N, C-alpha and C positions, 0 to 999 in steps of 0.2 A: 334486190339490193339487201345486203346484210345489215343487221341492226347496229353494228359497231363501226359503221363507216366504210367497211370493205365491200367488195363486190364479189359475186359468184357468177359463174357461167357454166351451162351444161354442155358437155362435149357431145354426148349422145345418149340414147335411151339406155337405161340400166347402168350407166357409168356415174361415178361419183362426181359431184360438182367440184370445180377448182376454185379455191378461195384465194382471193388476192388481198393480202394485208396491207394497211396503210404504211407508208414509209416513215420510220422513226426520225425524229429531229436529230440534228447534228450534236446538240448539247447532250441529249439523252444517250446517243451512241458513245460519245466521249466518256460519259459517266460510267456506262456499263463496261467499257474497256479500260477504265482507270487511267484515262489520259488527261484528266483535268489538272490544272496548274496546282502544284503542291511543293512543299519544302522537302527536298530529297538531299539531306546532307551526305557528303562523301567523306567517310572517315579515313583520311590520308594519314600516313605516319606522323606527319608534322602536327596535324590536329590532335591525334591521340596522345602524343608526347606532351604537348602543350596543356592539354586538359588534365592529365595526371599530375603534371608539375604544379599547375595552379591550385589543384585540390590539396596537394601536400602543403604548399605555401600558406594556404588559408587555414587548414585544420590544425597544423602544429602550433601556431600561436594561440589559437583558441583553446586547445588542450592545455597548454602551459598556464594560461590565465585561469582556467577552471581548476587545475591542479593547485595553483597558488591559493586560490580562494578556499579550496577544501582544507589546505594545510593551515590556513589562518583561523579556522575554527578550533576553539579550545574545548577539549572533551575529557571528562574524567569517567572511567568505567570501573566499577567495583563489583565483583561477584561475591555474594554473601551467603548463598544457600548452603555451602559446605562449612563456612566459617562460623555460622550462627547456630551450630548444634553443640550441645554439651558434650564433653569428652566421653561420658559414659554411654552416650547414644550414637557415637560415630559409627558403630557397626550395625545399628538398627534405627535408621533414620525414620522409617515409617511409624514405628512405635512412638517416637518423639512427636511427630507432627500430628498424630491422631489422638494423643493423650491430652485432653483439655486441662488437666491439672498441672501440667508442666508449663511454666512461664515461657513465653515465646519472644520476650524482649531481647534486643541485642544492640550493641553499639559498635559503630564503625567510624574510622577516622580517614577523612579524605583531605590530602594536601593539594593545594592549588599550585600548579607548577608554572602557570602564566596567567597574567591579568585576564579576568573574565568580565566582560561587559554585559550589563543587564540589557534585556531580559535573559536570564539563564534558565533554560528548559530542563525540566526533571522528567526522565523517562524510566519506566521499568521495562527491562528486556527479558523475554522468555525464550528458551531454546528447546528444541525437540518437542514443541507443542503444536499439534496439527489442528489449527482452527479451521482449516479448509477441508476437513473431513466432511464428506457429503451428509452423513447422518447428523453431525454436529451442526452444520450450516442450516439445515432444514428445520431443526428443532427451535422454532420461534414463531411468533404470530405478529406480523407487521400491523395488521388491522387491530389487534388488541392493544399494541403499544400506542396506537393513535386514538382508539375509542374506549379502551378499558373494558369494564364488565358489561358494556352494552353489546360487545361482540362475543358470541358464545362458541363459534366454530373454531376450536383451538386443538383439534385432533393432531395437527402437525407438531405440537409441542411435546408429545410423548417422548419420554416417560415423565417429564415434569409438567404435566397438564393440570393436575389437581391434587389436593391433599385433604384427607379427612372429609371427602365429599364436597369440598369447596374449591372453586377455581383459584388458580395462582396468577397474580399479576406482578411483574411480567412473567410469562410462562416460558418453558423451553430450557434446553441445556445450556445455551449461550449465557442467558441471564443468571441461571443457577450456579454457574462456574465463575462468577464475577470475581476478579482479582481483589484480594482483601489484605495485602501487606500495606502497612502504613509507615510513613517517614516524618520525622521531626528533625529539623536542621538547626544546629547551634554554632554560632561563631563567637568565640570568646565567651562572654557571659550572656550574650543576647541571642534570642531565637530569631531565625530568619523566617519572615512570613512567606508562606506559599500561597500564591494566587491561583485558584482553581476555577476561575471564571474564563469562559470562552476557550476552553481546551478542546471542545468538540466542534465539529463542522456546524456552521450556522444553519445550513439546509437541513441537517439531521434534527437540530433543536426545534426548528420552526415547523417542519413538515412531517417528521417521522415519529415524534413522541408527543403525546397529547398534553396540553397545558392543564387539562382537568382530570388527568388520569393519575391515580395515586397507587403506590404498591399495596397489595392485598394478599395476605396469607403467604408472604414470600419468606423463604428460609425459616419456616415455622415448625420444621420437623425435628426429630431427634438426631438425624444424621445431617450435619451441616455440609453444604457444598462449598460455596464461596462466600463473598461478602454479603452483608446485610444492607438494607435500604432504609432511609428515613421515611416513615409512613406519612409524615406531615408535608413532604415536599413532592410536588408533581414530577413525573418522569422527565418532562422537558427541562427541568432544572438539575437533574441528577446526572451531571456531565461525566462522572466516572463510569457510570453505566452506559452512556451513550458512546463513549470512546471504546469501551469493551465490546459493545454490540456490533461495531464495524469490524468484522472478522478480517484476519490477516491471511495473505495468499501464501506465505512461506512459513516453514516450521520455526524460523527464528525471526522474531519481530520485536519492535519497540512500540510502546504506547505512551502517550503523554499523560503525566501524572499531575503536573502543575508548573508554575513559573515563579522564580525568585526575581524580584524586582530591584535588587541591589547588586552593585558591582562587587566582585570578590578580587582581592589583590593577590599579587604573587606571594607565595609562601604562607598564605592564610591556611589554617587548619579548620575544616568543617567537621563537627561531630554529628554523626547521624544516629539518632535513636529510632530503631525500627522494630516492628512487630513482624516476626517471621511466621505468618499464619498459613500462607498458601502452599498447598501440597503439590509440589513437583517431584517429590521423591518416589512416588508410586510408579512413575513412567520414565524416570531417568532424566527429568528435565533440569534446566539450569535457570537461575534467577540472577539478574544483574541490576544495579542501580547506575544510572547514567546522568551526569550533569553536562550540558553542552550549550555553547553559544551558537549563533547563526549569523549568516551574512546574506548577500544578494543571491548566492547560489544555493541557499538552504543549509543543511547540516553538513557534517563531515562525511564525504563520499568521494573517494578517489577514482571510481570506476569511470565516470563520464570523461574526465581529463585524460586518463590513460587510454580510453577508447579513441579519443580524438587524435592523440599523439600516435597511437598504433596505426590508425587508418592513414594519417598524413604521411608517416614514414614509409608505409607500404607503397603509397602512390608515388612518392618521390623515387623509391627504389625501382619500381616498375617502369617509371619514365626513363631512367638511365639504362635499364635493360633493353627497352624498346629502341632507345637511341643507338645503343651499340649494335643491335641487330639491323637497324636501318642503315647504319654506316657500313656494316659488313656486307649486307645483301640489300642494296637499294632497289626500290620498285622500278 
């Protein structure tokens, strides 16, 4: 008797024994033959036409609603990097931005073309700036941001790892290139207060930047990179830095600068006094200032609505094509 429940028998001397296997159950046989009960939809022409038609009927209204929500967002965009250069430096912008003796202050006038309801979000937009470059993205130390000088393995931060034999906190190219243009907003004779609290992700503030980690030896050299940091404020409270350290995936991006907690009325003129410090001229970049409201769909972005409308229209078109083919050549 075989050990697996089968049986063997010898036909003769020197001949191989014949093994008799146990018979499989009916359920196992049906499973192996893929004969178990299952949903097997048959895509008849009627089903295909109906599905495409219903998809179009659903997608087009959703797209129109999304598009209307996007258009209800009021946005003011002002490019200032070319306008805030003195006339004598128009042909040599690099000399202007690198010369610390030349004043970098500039004034811009923004007219509100439609009522803007608070909160009004302030963004700075950079173009042709590749924060997703592999070498740039790697030049940081997440452990140092969380533990400070207690963490010494910062070789990933090169070339901004140390200066004058002392470590840099925060180290790396991302922190070193911190955006340092500043903006002051005036309406009439009163300054509009800019709220810079909670502009960074809460998870970043609580879990990625130490509450007891303070800047050390940062931007302390002769050649300045980007912005400076307050040495008396822990990294978890320096939200401009936290926003900047979350690198962008595309070469054109916006980052939140702050929020205005007052409404702006139609035809108001907002005077912006800014400091044009950040060097985008060496790589042909662009700088823009953006004021924007928001709604349930977020900021101004027509892509989602247009995508819904395009897909819905395509489905309806295909449903009519299939209908005509079915009428002409029925199955």
